[in-house]
C-alpha positions as CSV (number, residue, x, y, z in Angstrom):
1,M,0.2,-0.1,-0.1
2,S,1.4,3.5,-0.8
3,E,1.6,6.5,1.3
4,A,-1.1,8.3,-0.5
5,Q,-3.3,4.9,-0.3
6,T,-2.6,4.8,3.5
7,T,-3.6,8.3,3.9
8,V,-6.8,7.7,2.1
9,V,-7.5,4.8,4.6
10,L,-6.7,6.8,7.8
11,D,-9.2,9.6,6.6
12,N,-12.1,7.3,5.3
13,L,-11.9,5.5,8.6
14,E,-11.9,8.4,10.8
15,Q,-14.5,10.1,8.7
16,S,-16.2,7.1,8.3
17,A,-16.6,6.2,12.1
18,T,-20.3,6.7,13.5
19,P,-20.9,9.1,16.1
20,E,-21.6,6.1,18.8
21,Q,-18.0,4.5,17.5
22,R,-16.6,8.2,18.2
23,K,-18.1,8.4,21.5
24,I,-17.2,4.6,22.3
25,A,-13.3,5.4,21.3
26,I,-13.2,8.9,23.5
27,F,-14.4,7.0,26.4
28,A,-12.4,4.2,26.0
29,L,-9.1,6.5,25.6
30,L,-10.4,8.6,28.5
31,A,-10.4,5.5,30.5
32,V,-6.7,4.6,29.3
33,T,-5.5,8.0,30.9
34,L,-7.5,6.9,34.3
35,V,-5.2,3.9,34.5
36,W,-2.0,5.2,32.9
37,G,-2.1,7.9,35.8
38,A,-2.0,5.2,38.6
39,T,1.1,3.4,36.7
40,F,2.9,6.4,38.2
41,I,2.1,5.2,41.7
42,W,2.5,1.6,41.0
43,M,6.1,1.9,39.4
44,K,7.2,4.3,42.3
45,Q,6.0,2.0,44.7
46,A,7.9,-1.1,43.1
47,L,11.0,1.2,42.9
48,D,10.8,2.2,46.5
49,S,10.7,-1.2,47.6
50,L,13.9,-1.8,46.0
51,D,16.2,0.8,47.1
52,A,18.8,-1.8,48.4
53,E,18.7,-3.9,44.7
54,K,19.2,-0.8,43.0
55,S,22.5,0.0,44.7
56,A,23.6,-3.1,44.7
57,L,22.5,-4.2,40.6
58,G,21.8,-0.5,39.2
59,T,18.6,1.5,38.6
60,N,18.7,1.4,35.1
61,G,19.0,-3.1,35.3
62,V,16.4,-2.9,37.8
63,V,13.6,-0.6,35.6
64,A,14.5,-2.8,32.5
65,V,13.4,-5.9,34.6
66,L,10.0,-4.2,35.9
67,V,9.1,-3.1,32.2
68,F,10.1,-6.8,31.0
69,A,7.6,-8.2,33.6
70,R,4.9,-5.9,33.0
71,F,4.9,-6.5,29.0
72,A,5.4,-10.3,29.5
73,I,2.2,-10.5,31.9
74,A,0.3,-8.4,29.1
75,A,1.7,-10.5,26.3
76,L,1.0,-13.8,28.2
77,M,-2.8,-12.5,29.0
78,M,-3.1,-11.7,25.1
79,L,-2.2,-15.3,24.3
80,V,-4.6,-16.5,26.9
81,F,-7.9,-14.9,26.3
82,F,-7.7,-14.3,22.8
83,K,-7.8,-17.0,19.6
84,K,-6.5,-13.9,17.2
85,A,-3.6,-13.4,19.4
86,R,-2.3,-17.1,19.1
87,Q,-3.2,-17.1,15.3
88,S,-1.0,-13.6,15.1
89,L,1.7,-15.7,15.7
90,F,2.0,-17.1,12.4
91,D,1.5,-13.9,10.5
92,K,4.6,-12.4,9.1
93,Q,3.0,-8.8,8.5
94,I,1.5,-8.6,12.1
95,W,5.0,-9.5,13.4
96,Q,6.4,-6.7,11.2
97,D,4.0,-4.0,12.5
98,G,4.7,-5.3,15.9
99,V,8.4,-4.7,16.0
100,V,7.6,-1.2,14.8
101,L,5.1,-0.4,17.6
102,G,7.2,-2.7,20.4
103,V,10.6,-1.0,19.4
104,L,8.8,2.6,19.5
105,M,7.3,1.8,22.8
106,F,10.6,0.7,24.3
107,V,12.6,3.3,23.2
108,A,10.2,5.8,24.5
109,Y,9.9,3.9,27.9
110,L,13.8,3.8,28.2
111,S,14.5,7.3,27.3
112,Q,11.9,8.5,29.2
113,M,13.6,6.4,32.4
114,I,17.1,7.6,31.7
115,G,16.0,11.5,31.6
116,L,13.8,11.4,34.4
117,D,16.6,9.9,36.6
118,N,18.6,13.1,36.3
119,I,15.7,15.8,36.1
120,D,13.2,17.1,38.1
121,P,9.7,15.4,37.8
122,S,7.9,18.6,37.0
123,V,10.4,19.3,34.1
124,S,9.9,15.7,32.9
125,A,6.1,16.1,32.6
126,F,6.5,19.3,30.5
127,L,9.1,18.1,28.2
128,T,7.3,14.7,27.9
129,S,3.9,16.5,27.1
130,L,5.7,18.1,23.6
131,Y,4.5,14.9,22.0
132,V,1.1,16.7,21.4
133,V,3.0,19.0,19.6
134,F,5.2,16.6,17.9
135,T,2.1,14.7,17.0
136,A,0.4,17.5,15.3
137,L,3.6,18.9,13.6
138,I,4.4,15.4,12.1
139,S,0.8,14.5,11.2
140,S,0.4,18.2,9.3
141,V,3.9,17.1,7.3
142,Y,2.8,13.7,6.5
143,N,-0.8,14.8,5.1
144,L,0.3,18.0,3.7
145,K,-2.4,19.7,5.7
146,S,-1.9,22.1,8.5
147,P,-4.2,21.3,11.6
148,T,-7.5,23.3,12.3
149,K,-7.7,26.5,14.4
150,I,-9.6,24.2,17.2
151,M,-6.7,21.4,16.7
152,I,-4.2,24.4,17.6
153,I,-5.8,25.7,20.4
154,G,-6.4,22.1,21.7
155,V,-2.5,21.2,21.6
156,A,-1.8,24.4,23.0
157,L,-3.8,24.1,26.2
158,A,-3.0,20.3,26.5
159,T,0.6,20.9,26.3
160,F,0.5,24.1,28.9
161,G,-1.8,22.0,31.3
162,A,0.3,18.8,31.2
163,G,3.8,20.8,31.5
164,F,2.4,23.1,34.4
165,I,0.2,20.7,36.4
166,Q,3.0,20.5,39.1
167,G,3.9,24.0,38.4
168,P,6.3,26.1,36.2
169,P,9.2,23.8,35.1
170,H,12.6,25.1,36.0
171,L,14.1,24.1,32.7
172,T,18.1,24.0,32.0
173,W,19.1,22.4,29.1
174,G,21.4,19.6,29.5
175,M,21.6,15.9,28.3
176,A,18.8,14.7,30.4
177,E,16.3,17.2,28.9
178,F,17.5,16.4,25.4
179,I,16.8,12.9,26.2
180,T,13.2,13.4,27.5
181,V,12.5,15.6,24.4
182,F,13.6,12.7,22.2
183,C,11.1,10.4,24.3
184,A,8.3,12.8,23.6
185,L,9.2,12.4,19.6
186,I,8.9,8.6,19.9
187,F,5.9,8.6,21.9
188,A,4.4,10.9,19.4
189,L,5.7,8.4,16.4
190,H,3.9,5.6,18.6
191,I,0.6,7.6,18.3
192,L,0.9,8.3,14.7
193,F,2.2,4.5,13.6
194,T,-0.5,3.3,16.0
195,Q,-3.3,5.1,13.9
196,H,-1.3,3.9,10.5
197,I,-0.8,0.1,11.6
198,T,-4.2,-0.5,13.4
199,S,-6.6,0.8,10.4
200,R,-5.2,-2.0,8.1
201,R,-4.3,-4.8,10.6
202,D,-6.1,-6.7,13.4
203,P,-5.4,-4.4,16.7
204,I,-5.2,-7.8,18.8
205,G,-2.6,-9.4,16.6
206,V,-0.2,-6.2,16.9
207,S,-1.1,-5.7,20.2
208,T,0.4,-9.1,21.1
209,T,3.3,-9.1,19.0
210,S,4.6,-5.7,20.1
211,F,4.1,-6.8,23.7
212,I,6.4,-9.5,23.0
213,I,8.7,-7.4,21.3
214,V,9.0,-4.7,24.3
215,S,9.7,-8.0,26.8
216,L,12.3,-8.9,24.6
217,C,13.9,-5.5,24.3
218,S,13.6,-5.1,27.7
219,A,15.2,-8.5,28.7
220,I,18.4,-7.8,26.3
221,T,18.4,-4.5,28.5
222,V,18.9,-6.5,31.3
223,F,21.9,-8.1,30.0
224,L,23.3,-4.8,28.8
225,L,22.6,-2.3,31.7
226,G,21.9,-4.8,34.6
227,D,23.6,-8.5,35.3
228,G,21.3,-11.0,33.3
229,T,23.0,-14.0,34.5
230,N,22.2,-13.2,38.1
231,S,19.0,-15.1,39.1
232,E,18.8,-12.3,41.9
233,Q,18.3,-9.8,39.1
234,W,15.2,-11.8,37.7
235,N,13.8,-12.4,41.3
236,L,13.3,-8.9,42.4
237,I,10.3,-9.2,40.6
238,F,8.9,-11.4,43.6
239,S,10.0,-9.3,46.2
240,D,7.7,-7.7,48.9
241,G,5.9,-4.6,48.0
242,V,7.2,-5.2,44.1
243,I,4.6,-7.9,43.2
244,I,1.4,-6.7,43.2
245,P,2.5,-3.2,41.5
246,V,4.1,-5.3,38.9
247,L,0.8,-7.4,38.3
248,L,-1.5,-4.0,38.0
249,L,1.2,-2.5,35.8
250,G,0.9,-5.7,33.5
251,V,-2.7,-6.0,33.6
252,G,-3.8,-2.6,33.9
253,G,-1.1,-0.6,32.5
254,S,0.1,-2.5,29.3
255,F,-3.0,-5.2,28.5
256,F,-5.7,-3.0,29.2
257,C,-4.4,0.5,28.2
258,L,-2.6,-0.4,25.0
259,L,-5.0,-2.9,24.0
260,F,-7.6,-0.1,24.1
261,L,-5.4,2.3,22.5
262,N,-4.9,-0.1,19.9
263,L,-8.5,-0.9,19.2
264,Y,-10.2,2.6,19.7
265,Q,-7.5,5.1,18.7
266,R,-8.3,4.7,14.8
267,Y,-11.6,6.1,15.1
268,L,-10.0,9.5,16.2
269,H,-7.9,12.0,14.6
270,P,-4.2,11.2,16.4
271,I,-3.9,14.9,17.4
272,Q,-7.5,14.4,19.3
273,A,-6.0,11.2,20.7
274,A,-2.9,13.0,21.6
275,I,-5.0,15.7,23.5
276,I,-6.9,12.9,25.3
277,Y,-3.9,11.1,26.3
278,A,-2.4,14.2,27.6
279,L,-5.0,13.9,30.8
280,E,-2.8,11.2,32.5
281,P,-1.0,13.9,34.8
282,V,-4.4,15.1,35.8
283,W,-5.1,11.7,37.0
284,A,-1.5,10.9,38.6
285,T,-1.6,14.6,40.4
286,I,-5.3,13.4,41.7
287,Y,-4.0,9.6,43.0
288,G,-0.8,11.4,44.1
289,L,-2.7,13.8,46.4
290,G,-5.0,10.8,47.6
291,I,-2.2,9.3,49.0
292,D,0.1,12.2,50.0
293,M,2.7,11.7,47.3
294,V,1.7,15.0,45.9
295,D,1.4,18.6,47.3
296,W,-1.4,20.8,46.8
297,S,-0.9,23.4,44.5
298,I,-2.9,26.1,42.8
299,W,-1.3,24.8,39.3
300,I,-3.1,21.8,39.8
301,L,-6.2,23.5,39.1
302,V,-4.5,25.8,36.3
303,G,-2.8,22.9,34.7
304,G,-5.6,20.5,35.2
305,G,-8.4,23.0,34.0
306,S,-6.1,23.8,30.8
307,L,-6.4,20.1,29.9
308,F,-9.9,19.6,30.5
309,I,-10.8,22.8,28.6
310,G,-8.5,21.8,25.4
311,N,-10.3,18.4,25.3
312,I,-13.8,19.9,25.5
313,I,-13.3,22.4,22.9
314,V,-11.7,20.1,20.5
315,E,-14.7,17.5,20.9
316,F,-17.5,20.1,20.8
317,F,-15.8,22.5,18.2
318,S,-14.0,20.8,15.7
319,G,-16.9,19.2,13.7
320,E,-18.1,22.8,13.4
321,E,-15.0,24.2,12.1
322,K,-14.6,21.3,9.4
323,T,-18.2,21.7,8.5
324,S,-17.9,25.5,7.9
325,E,-14.7,25.1,6.1
326,E,-16.4,22.9,3.6
């Protein structure tokens, strides 16, 4: 399929989606952000329980094991619950597409992890939120069509809200900051490739193969950054305070969230999907407040309000703008 044909397929799928499909897709992706917001808590709980192991085995190697575990759980669940998932293992094209999505996911998670280890979380949140801008820019260049005014307003509000919900980021450019911007770019590419691939391939199949690829990449990383030959490195998954968060990350953060993303994102414009995903820090902040991991600040209202307003504007006015332009 040529690039021109693919663009037509994507446009037709988005435009042919019924109002009911769009509504279901919006609520499905909102549910994804609700769970994604909790993954911050679960990952922090797991890492806080492994302080001694991080000192002995290295932070990057420990995190790679956790990422391996969560995606291995997700891949196993796909194979157990879906016949299509098992059939996909024998489809060469599904594997090729799974490699694309899996490598993008792995690189995004790894670069975010490396960057976050050396910068303030608020700076990381701001720079990572640039994936909304990157999604709009890349989508516009690829389709040779600039975003509508409403989409631009939505992108601006979402980027500001996600970046400032924890207060104004104190930005000083260093290697960690550039790595985090690179992470945002990879997240944007993942959104766009998801739109491209799931519009022509079975979402269950590519979800399964992509989960397996992330698991394999994480396992390789354990050997490169950790000590893959040391059984202690792998057994830390079963440590007290770790196994439950890892199960939640695998079942909720990977299996549920990424499966729903692959099933429903194709019914929305990728820029609108990116704006919805930007709500993740709102839920993460709310959860953090509930368990005293986050301190209250007026910026929570400012950032969260900007995100919600951006989503509402895009949903309620983008259709009217398209109609007026026609």
